[in-house]
C-alpha positions in Angstrom: -7.6 201.2 -34.2 -6.6 198.1 -32.3 -5.6 198.4 -28.6 -3.4 196.0 -26.9 -2.9 195.2 -23.2 0.5 195.8 -21.7 1.4 192.1 -21.9 0.5 191.9 -25.6 2.5 195.0 -26.4 5.6 193.6 -24.6 5.2 190.4 -26.5 4.9 192.3 -29.8 8.0 194.3 -29.0 10.0 191.1 -28.2 8.7 189.5 -31.5 9.7 192.7 -33.5 13.1 192.7 -31.9 13.7 189.0 -32.7 12.7 189.5 -36.3 15.1 192.4 -36.6 17.9 190.2 -35.3 17.4 187.7 -38.2 19.1 190.1 -40.5 22.2 189.6 -38.4 22.6 185.8 -38.8 26.2 184.7 -39.3 27.1 183.2 -42.6 27.7 179.8 -40.9 24.2 179.8 -39.5 22.6 180.9 -42.7 24.5 178.2 -44.7 23.4 175.5 -42.2 19.8 176.6 -42.6 20.1 176.5 -46.4 21.6 173.0 -46.2 18.8 171.7 -44.0 16.2 173.1 -46.3 17.9 171.5 -49.3 17.7 168.0 -47.8 14.1 168.3 -46.5 12.5 166.2 -49.2 15.2 163.7 -50.1 13.2 160.7 -49.0 10.3 161.8 -51.2 12.5 161.9 -54.2 14.1 158.5 -53.8 12.6 155.1 -53.3 14.5 153.1 -50.7 14.6 149.3 -51.3 14.9 147.0 -48.4 16.6 143.6 -48.4 13.6 141.2 -48.4 15.3 137.9 -49.1 18.9 136.5 -48.7 19.7 132.9 -49.4 22.5 133.0 -46.8 19.9 133.5 -44.1 17.7 130.6 -45.3 20.5 128.1 -46.1 21.7 125.3 -43.9 25.2 125.3 -42.2 26.9 123.8 -45.3 25.6 126.5 -47.6 26.4 129.4 -45.2 30.0 128.7 -45.7 29.6 129.5 -49.4 30.5 126.0 -50.5 28.6 126.2 -53.8 29.7 129.8 -54.5 26.2 131.2 -55.2 24.0 133.6 -53.4 20.6 135.1 -54.1 19.2 138.3 -52.7 16.1 140.4 -53.4 15.5 144.1 -52.7 12.0 145.4 -52.7 10.9 149.0 -53.0 7.6 150.7 -53.5 7.5 150.4 -57.3 10.1 147.8 -58.2 12.1 144.8 -57.1 15.7 143.8 -57.8 16.6 140.1 -57.8 20.3 139.3 -57.8 22.4 136.2 -57.9 26.1 135.9 -57.3 28.0 133.3 -59.3 31.7 133.5 -58.6 33.0 137.1 -59.4 29.9 138.2 -61.3 26.5 139.3 -60.1 23.5 138.9 -62.5 20.0 140.0 -61.9 16.7 141.4 -63.0 14.6 144.5 -62.4 10.9 143.7 -61.8 8.8 145.0 -63.5 11.3 144.7 -66.4 12.3 147.9 -68.2 15.5 149.4 -69.6 17.5 151.7 -67.4 20.8 152.5 -65.7 22.4 150.7 -62.8 25.0 152.4 -60.6 27.0 150.3 -58.1 28.3 152.4 -55.3 31.0 151.0 -52.9 31.4 152.1 -49.3 35.1 153.0 -50.0 34.4 155.0 -53.1 34.0 152.3 -55.8 31.6 153.4 -58.5 30.6 151.6 -61.7 27.7 152.0 -64.1 26.0 149.6 -66.5 22.9 149.3 -68.6 19.7 147.5 -67.7 18.3 146.0 -70.9 14.7 146.1 -72.1 13.8 142.9 -70.3 15.3 144.2 -67.0 18.5 142.1 -67.1 21.6 143.5 -65.4 25.1 142.4 -64.4 28.1 143.8 -62.6 31.3 142.8 -60.8 31.2 144.0 -57.2 34.4 145.3 -55.6 36.3 142.9 -53.4 35.5 143.1 -49.7 33.6 146.3 -50.0 29.9 146.8 -49.1 27.8 148.1 -52.0 24.5 149.6 -52.7 22.7 149.8 -56.0 21.0 152.8 -57.5 18.5 152.0 -60.3 17.0 154.5 -62.7 14.6 153.1 -65.1 11.4 154.8 -66.4 9.6 156.1 -63.4 11.7 154.0 -61.0 14.4 155.7 -59.0 15.5 153.1 -56.4 18.3 152.9 -53.9 19.1 149.6 -52.0 20.4 149.1 -48.5 24.2 148.4 -48.2 25.2 144.8 -48.6 28.3 142.6 -49.1 27.4 140.4 -52.0 
């Protein structure tokens, strides 16, 4: 038989009391705990791709005004890269390494469009007017999400 000092017994009584109170959690607290647990590994499941090149940041004053109508950006993630170029109303690009997949364009105000990425990694889409977008790429083992950008 194990004997405990007075302080240890008081601590054990407090612990036992606290554990009994867990059964009396409100539904709101229980739901909040479940929600936190659900989101615990979201970053492990999704590769985040950062903007690593933007031609507007490297261009001179004349090009920053958009005089030639084109823009090139690159997003780089842990296992893939997306290179995009805007020509007028259309954005064309390529997934590197090239592979077939699915592109989802998500707008900050609710726009959502999907398109195919072909076997050589080529993609295209028309971005919504004046709305920041982010791209979600699912191709083979790649599951990539870009930062928000106005392109």
